[in-house]
N, CA, C and O atoms as a MOPAC input file, in Angstrom:
PM7 MOZYME 1SCF
protein

 N    109.89900 1    68.07900 1    76.56000 1
 C    109.80100 1    68.89300 1    78.13000 1
 C    110.22800 1    69.11200 1    79.03500 1
 O    109.44500 1    69.03400 1    79.98300 1
 N    111.53400 1    69.47500 1    79.33100 1
 C    111.94000 1    70.41200 1    79.70200 1
 C    111.62500 1    71.91800 1    79.20800 1
 O    111.48400 1    72.92500 1    79.90100 1
 N    111.55900 1    71.78100 1    77.86800 1
 C    111.18700 1    73.40600 1    77.89800 1
 C    108.99300 1    73.61000 1    77.86800 1
 O    108.52800 1    74.72300 1    77.62400 1
 N    108.16100 1    72.55400 1    78.10800 1
 C    106.83500 1    72.18200 1    78.39700 1
 C    107.35100 1    73.27300 1    80.03500 1
 O    107.30200 1    74.49600 1    80.17000 1
 N    107.83300 1    72.13700 1    81.09100 1
 C    107.90200 1    72.38200 1    82.60400 1
 C    108.49100 1    73.78700 1    82.81900 1
 O    108.29800 1    74.53200 1    83.78000 1
 N    109.50000 1    74.06400 1    81.36600 1
 C    109.80800 1    75.33700 1    82.41400 1
 C    108.44300 1    76.43300 1    81.53500 1
 O    107.76300 1    76.73500 1    82.51600 1
 N    107.89500 1    76.97900 1    80.55600 1
 C    107.42600 1    77.45100 1    80.34200 1
 C    105.67400 1    77.72100 1    81.14100 1
 O    104.82800 1    78.61400 1    81.09200 1
 N    105.85100 1    75.94400 1    82.05600 1
 C    104.96500 1    76.24600 1    83.26700 1
 C    104.48600 1    76.60300 1    84.35200 1
 O    103.52600 1    76.72600 1    85.11200 1
 N    106.52200 1    76.82800 1    83.90500 1
 C    107.10100 1    76.95600 1    85.29300 1
 C    106.68900 1    78.97200 1    85.32400 1
 O    106.33200 1    79.71100 1    86.24100 1
 N    106.85000 1    79.11100 1    84.49100 1
 C    106.78300 1    80.46400 1    83.85800 1
 C    105.69800 1    81.58100 1    83.75100 1
 O    105.76100 1    82.80900 1    83.80700 1
 N    104.22800 1    80.29700 1    83.49700 1
 C    103.55400 1    81.06300 1    82.88200 1
 C    102.87300 1    81.28100 1    85.30600 1
 O    102.65600 1    82.05800 1    86.23600 1
 N    102.90800 1    80.00900 1    84.89900 1
 C    102.82100 1    80.27000 1    87.08900 1
 C    103.41800 1    81.55200 1    87.46900 1
 O    102.68000 1    82.53600 1    87.42700 1
 N    104.47200 1    81.68000 1    87.78500 1
 C    105.38500 1    82.49700 1    88.50500 1
 C    104.88000 1    84.29500 1    88.23400 1
 O    104.74000 1    85.23900 1    89.01100 1
 N    104.66500 1    84.09200 1    86.26700 1
 C    104.30300 1    85.39300 1    86.26700 1
 C    102.76000 1    86.08600 1    86.27600 1
 O    102.38600 1    87.19700 1    85.90000 1
 N    102.07100 1    85.01200 1    86.83400 1
 C    100.29800 1    85.17500 1    87.12900 1
 C    100.43600 1    85.51400 1    88.52000 1
 O    100.02500 1    86.66900 1    88.63400 1
 N    100.84600 1    85.03200 1    89.72100 1
 C    101.27000 1    84.84800 1    91.14800 1
 C    101.91200 1    86.37800 1    91.04500 1
 O    101.31000 1    87.34800 1    91.50300 1
 N    102.97200 1    86.46200 1    90.50800 1
 C    103.26600 1    88.28700 1    90.74500 1
 C    102.53700 1    89.75100 1    90.35900 1
 O    102.47200 1    90.85500 1    90.89900 1
 N    102.09000 1    89.22400 1    89.28300 1
 C    101.35400 1    89.81100 1    88.48300 1
 C    100.05100 1    90.82600 1    89.36800 1
 O     99.73400 1    92.01100 1    89.26400 1
 N     99.51200 1    89.63500 1    90.28400 1
 C     98.12400 1    89.92600 1    91.38900 1
 C     98.56800 1    90.02300 1    92.53000 1
 O     97.83500 1    89.77100 1    93.48700 1
 N     99.96600 1    90.43800 1    92.71400 1
 C    100.56500 1    91.23400 1    93.94200 1
 C     99.66400 1    92.50100 1    94.24600 1
 O     99.20400 1    93.03300 1    93.23600 1
 N     99.57900 1    92.64900 1    94.55700 1
 C     98.57700 1    93.81300 1    95.64500 1
 C     99.94600 1    95.00700 1    96.57900 1
 O    100.91900 1    94.62300 1    97.22800 1
 N     99.52200 1    96.40000 1    96.30900 1
 C    100.01900 1    97.18600 1    97.70200 1
 C     99.14100 1    97.93800 1    97.67700 1
 O     98.06100 1    98.31900 1    97.22700 1
 N    100.49400 1    98.10400 1    98.73600 1
 C     99.08200 1    99.40600 1    99.41900 1
 C     99.26100 1   101.19300 1    98.77700 1
 O    100.33400 1   101.77800 1    98.62800 1
 N     97.96400 1   101.71400 1    98.50900 1
 C     97.99300 1   102.68100 1    97.46100 1
 C     97.61300 1   103.12900 1    98.99200 1
 O     97.71400 1   102.81600 1   100.17800 1
 N     96.99800 1   104.29000 1    97.88600 1
 C     95.73600 1   105.69100 1    98.58600 1
 C     94.63600 1   104.98000 1    99.40000 1
 O     93.98600 1   104.06700 1    98.89100 1
 N     94.47200 1   105.31400 1   100.40800 1
 C     93.66800 1   104.78100 1   101.84100 1
 C     93.10700 1   106.04900 1   102.27900 1
 O     93.67400 1   107.10200 1   102.56800 1
 N     91.71400 1   105.68700 1   102.26700 1
 C     90.75900 1   106.94800 1   103.05200 1
 C     89.23800 1   105.94600 1   104.22800 1
 O     88.03300 1   105.95200 1   103.97500 1
 N     89.84200 1   105.33700 1   105.25600 1
 C     89.52300 1   104.99000 1   106.06300 1
 C     88.02200 1   105.71800 1   106.73100 1
 O     87.53300 1   106.76700 1   106.31200 1
 N     87.60400 1   105.08800 1   107.56800 1
 C     86.57400 1   106.20000 1   108.40300 1
 C     87.41300 1   106.92300 1   109.71500 1
 O     86.77100 1   107.73100 1   110.38600 1
 N     88.42800 1   106.72500 1   109.98200 1
 C     88.68400 1   108.03200 1   110.46400 1
 C     88.97300 1   109.33300 1   110.12100 1
 O     89.25000 1   110.26400 1   110.87700 1
 N     88.88500 1   109.32500 1   108.92100 1
 C     89.11100 1   110.47300 1   108.00000 1
 C     90.38600 1   111.11600 1   107.68500 1
 O     90.71900 1   112.15400 1   107.11400 1
 N     91.22800 1   109.74300 1   108.48700 1
 C     92.47500 1   110.09100 1   107.66100 1
 C     92.72900 1   109.80000 1   106.44900 1
 O     91.83600 1   109.27700 1   105.78100 1
 N     93.91200 1   110.04700 1   105.91500 1
 C     93.94400 1   109.89200 1   104.57700 1
 C     95.43800 1   109.09800 1   104.51200 1
 O     96.22600 1   109.38600 1   105.41200 1
 N     95.83300 1   108.19600 1   103.58200 1
 C     96.89400 1   107.33700 1   103.25500 1
 C     97.37300 1   107.45300 1   102.25400 1
 O     96.65900 1   107.58700 1   101.26000 1
 N     99.00700 1   107.44100 1   102.14200 1
 C     98.89200 1   106.69200 1   100.59700 1
 C    100.45000 1   106.55800 1   100.50100 1
 O    101.46800 1   107.24800 1   100.55900 1
 N    100.09200 1   105.43800 1   100.34600 1
 C    101.13500 1   103.77500 1   100.67100 1
 C    100.77600 1   103.43600 1   102.02800 1
 O    101.51100 1   102.81000 1   102.79100 1
 N     99.79400 1   103.80500 1   102.26400 1
 C    100.03100 1   102.75900 1   103.92000 1
 C     98.19800 1   102.70400 1   104.25000 1
 O     97.42200 1   103.65800 1   104.18500 1
 N     97.94800 1   101.58200 1   104.52900 1
 C     96.80600 1   100.59700 1   104.35200 1
 C     96.59000 1   101.66400 1   106.30200 1
 O     96.00500 1   102.74100 1   106.18900 1
 N     96.79200 1   101.49500 1   106.94500 1
 C     96.33800 1   102.48700 1   108.26600 1
 C     97.04900 1   103.84600 1   108.46000 1
 O     98.01600 1   103.67900 1   109.20400 1
 N     96.91900 1   105.15700 1   108.05200 1
 C     97.50000 1   106.56100 1   108.09000 1
 C     96.94500 1   106.24100 1   109.63400 1
 O     96.24600 1   105.31200 1   110.03900 1
 N     97.67300 1   107.64700 1   110.49500 1
 C     97.69800 1   107.77400 1   111.98900 1
 C     97.90700 1   108.69400 1   111.95400 1
 O     98.80200 1   109.10900 1   112.69000 1
 N     97.30900 1   109.46600 1   111.19800 1
 C     97.57700 1   111.42700 1   110.71400 1
 C     96.43700 1   111.85300 1   110.13100 1
 O     95.57800 1   110.98100 1   109.99700 1
 N     96.04700 1   113.46300 1   109.55500 1
 C     94.97800 1   114.03100 1   108.93100 1
 C     95.87100 1   113.01500 1   107.26700 1
 O     95.37400 1   111.95600 1   106.88400 1
 N     96.68500 1   113.40700 1   106.81400 1
 C     97.86600 1   112.70100 1   105.74500 1
 C     98.69300 1   112.00400 1   106.07300 1
 O     99.42600 1   112.57600 1   106.87900 1
 N     98.98900 1   111.01000 1   105.86800 1
 C    100.22800 1   110.46800 1   106.26100 1
 C    100.90100 1   110.16500 1   104.88300 1
 O    100.14700 1   109.98400 1   103.92700 1
 N    101.48000 1   110.13400 1   104.80200 1
 C    102.49200 1   109.41000 1   102.53700 1
 C    104.02800 1   107.95500 1   103.36400 1
 O    105.09700 1   108.00700 1   103.97300 1
 N    103.48700 1   107.35700 1   103.03800 1
 C    105.33900 1   106.31400 1   103.54800 1
 C    105.48700 1   106.64800 1   102.39400 1
 O    104.63500 1   106.66600 1   101.50700 1
 N    107.20600 1   107.09600 1   102.31100 1
 C    107.30600 1   107.83500 1   100.81000 1
 C    107.89700 1   108.79600 1   100.25500 1
 O    107.33500 1   109.74300 1   100.80400 1
 N    108.62500 1   109.23000 1    99.56200 1
 C    108.81000 1   110.74900 1    99.15100 1
 C    108.18800 1   111.15900 1    98.59200 1
 O    107.44100 1   110.65000 1    97.75600 1
 N    108.37600 1   112.66800 1    99.03000 1
 C    106.41500 1   113.87500 1    98.74200 1
 C    107.75300 1   114.20800 1    98.26700 1
 O    108.93000 1   114.03800 1    98.58600 1
 N    106.75600 1   114.98500 1    96.99200 1
 C    107.01200 1   116.01800 1    95.49100 1
 C    106.48300 1   116.99200 1    95.37200 1
 O    105.32400 1   116.80300 1    95.00200 1
 N    107.00400 1   119.16300 1    95.63800 1
 C    105.90700 1   119.58900 1    95.75200 1
 C    106.91200 1   120.64200 1    94.86900 1
 O    108.02000 1   120.50700 1    94.35000 1
 N    105.96700 1   121.72800 1    94.97000 1
 C    106.53200 1   122.20200 1    94.07000 1
 C    106.37100 1   123.62700 1    95.00900 1
 O    107.11100 1   124.57100 1    94.73500 1
 N    105.50400 1   123.73600 1    95.98800 1
 C    105.14400 1   124.56400 1    96.95400 1
 C    104.78300 1   124.57300 1    98.28200 1
 O    103.86500 1   123.75500 1    98.34400 1
 N    104.96900 1   125.01300 1    99.34900 1
 C    104.46500 1   124.34400 1   100.74100 1
 C    103.90400 1   126.18000 1   101.27100 1
 O    104.64900 1   127.12900 1   101.51500 1
 N    102.06100 1   126.13600 1   101.31000 1
 C    101.68200 1   127.13100 1   102.33600 1
 C    101.93100 1   126.86500 1   104.18400 1
 O    101.76000 1   126.00500 1   105.04800 1
 N    102.26500 1   127.77700 1   104.06800 1
 C    102.05100 1   127.40900 1   105.59900 1
 C    100.53100 1   128.36200 1   106.26800 1
 O    100.36000 1   129.56600 1   106.07500 1
 N     99.39300 1   127.27400 1   107.21000 1
 C     98.32500 1   128.39800 1   107.40200 1
 C     98.43900 1   129.21300 1   109.04100 1
 O     97.73700 1   130.14500 1   109.43400 1
 N     99.91200 1   128.28400 1   110.02500 1
 C     99.88300 1   128.69400 1   111.44300 1
 C    100.82600 1   129.31500 1   110.81600 1
 O    101.01700 1   129.36400 1   109.60100 1
 N    101.71100 1   130.02600 1   112.07700 1
 C    103.11400 1   131.12900 1   112.30200 1
 C    103.71000 1   130.71700 1   114.23900 1
 O    103.17200 1   130.13400 1   115.18100 1
 N    105.16100 1   131.46500 1   114.01600 1
 C    105.24200 1   131.52400 1   115.51900 1
 C    105.76900 1   133.03600 1   115.06200 1
 O    106.07800 1   133.55400 1   113.98900 1
 N    105.72800 1   133.32500 1   115.99400 1
 C    105.61600 1   135.34500 1   116.43600 1
 C    108.15100 1   134.52800 1   115.93900 1
 O    108.71200 1   133.43200 1   115.94600 1
 N    108.60200 1   136.04800 1   115.63700 1
 C    109.88100 1   135.96600 1   114.93600 1
 C    110.20900 1   136.09300 1   116.70100 1
 O    109.56500 1   136.79700 1   117.47900 1
 N    111.80200 1   134.89400 1   117.17700 1
 C    112.62800 1   135.00000 1   118.99500 1
 C    111.72300 1   134.11800 1   119.24400 1
 O    112.57000 1   133.40100 1   119.77700 1
 N    110.17000 1   133.11800 1   119.41600 1
 C    110.20400 1   132.08500 1   119.56000 1
 C    111.63600 1   131.63400 1   120.78100 1
 O    112.83900 1   131.88900 1   120.72900 1
 N    110.88900 1   130.96100 1   121.69100 1
 C    112.20900 1   130.20500 1   122.45800 1
 C    111.38800 1   128.31000 1   122.61700 1
 O    110.34100 1   127.94800 1   123.15400 1
 N    112.14600 1   127.75900 1   122.09700 1
 C    111.77000 1   125.96100 1   122.84900 1
 C    112.02200 1   125.52600 1   122.96500 1
 O    112.99600 1   125.08700 1   122.35300 1
 N    111.37900 1   124.93900 1   124.11800 1
 C    110.73400 1   124.91800 1   124.90100 1
 C    112.24000 1   123.72000 1   125.54400 1
 O    113.06400 1   123.97200 1   126.42300 1
 N    112.07500 1   122.19000 1   124.50900 1
 C    113.05300 1   120.65800 1   123.94200 1
 C    113.16600 1   120.32600 1   122.54200 1
 O    112.48500 1   120.40300 1   121.52000 1
 N    114.39600 1   119.89200 1   122.94100 1
 C    114.11300 1   119.73500 1   121.16800 1
 C    112.72700 1   118.57000 1   120.38300 1
 O    113.25000 1   117.96500 1   119.44700 1
 N    112.05600 1   118.39200 1   120.45700 1
 C    110.59700 1   117.17700 1   119.86800 1
 C    110.21100 1   118.56400 1   120.38300 1
 O    111.34400 1   119.01900 1   120.22300 1
 N    109.66400 1   119.39800 1   120.77400 1
 C    108.82300 1   120.70000 1   120.79600 1
 C    109.29100 1   121.74200 1   119.21100 1
 O    108.58800 1   122.07100 1   118.25600 1
 N    110.71200 1   122.00400 1   119.50700 1
 C    111.03900 1   122.94700 1   118.25700 1
 C    110.65800 1   121.56000 1   117.48900 1
 O    109.64500 1   121.96400 1   116.91900 1
 N    110.82700 1   119.75500 1   116.95800 1
 C    110.75300 1   119.24700 1   116.07100 1
 C    108.64500 1   119.29200 1   115.22300 1
 O    108.08500 1   118.96100 1   114.17800 1
 N    108.40400 1   119.70800 1   116.10600 1
 C    106.80100 1   119.95600 1   116.50000 1
 C    106.70200 1   121.09400 1   115.67000 1
 O    106.15300 1   121.06300 1   114.56900 1
 N    107.24300 1   122.14300 1   116.19100 1
 C    106.66300 1   123.35300 1   114.96800 1
 C    107.43600 1   124.07500 1   113.79000 1
 O    106.94000 1   124.83600 1   112.95900 1
 N    108.74400 1   123.68000 1   113.89400 1
 C    109.07400 1   123.35600 1   112.65200 1
 C    109.37900 1   122.54900 1   111.47600 1
 O    109.15100 1   121.34900 1   111.32300 1
 N    110.09600 1   123.62200 1   110.41300 1
 C    110.10400 1   122.92800 1   108.87400 1
 C    111.27000 1   123.31700 1   109.00500 1
 O    111.77200 1   124.09400 1   109.81600 1
 N    111.96600 1   122.37400 1   107.62800 1
 C    113.25100 1   122.91500 1   106.73100 1
 C    112.79000 1   122.44900 1   105.55200 1
 O    111.89000 1   121.62300 1   105.40200 1
 N    113.45500 1   123.01900 1   104.67800 1
 C    112.68800 1   122.92600 1   103.18100 1
 C    114.30400 1   122.45500 1   102.17400 1
 O    115.41900 1   122.79400 1   102.57300 1
 N    114.13500 1   121.84800 1   101.19600 1
 C    115.22400 1   121.99900 1   100.63200 1
 C    114.97900 1   122.27900 1    99.45400 1
 O    114.64000 1   121.24100 1    98.88500 1
 N    114.96200 1   123.67200 1    98.34800 1
 C    114.43100 1   124.10500 1    97.71800 1
 C    114.81400 1   123.90400 1    96.12200 1
 O    114.02000 1   124.11500 1    95.20600 1
 N    116.46400 1   123.36300 1    95.92600 1
 C    116.63300 1   122.53500 1    95.30900 1
 C    117.78100 1   123.74900 1    94.24900 1
 O    118.18700 1   124.89000 1    94.46800 1
 N    117.89700 1   123.16000 1    93.54900 1
 C    118.79600 1   124.59100 1    92.28900 1
 C    118.40900 1   124.72400 1    91.32600 1
 O    118.91300 1   125.55200 1    90.56700 1

């Protein structure tokens, strides 16, 4: 009897677990795209770690640019860790 109860409980638990859904790629009507989010607020929003081999910048700042605030700097700069 205990075995039957255990197996029944195991079957119900594994069925409920296998039907759990997680947000994946979404493309809402706003035109924004999301990976790992159901409500992207930017053109591309990724929730999680992003891995890539190359990055292409289409906008740039001239040499010697001065930032007026830390938030201004954060919006216009990117620091990349290339690894080894």
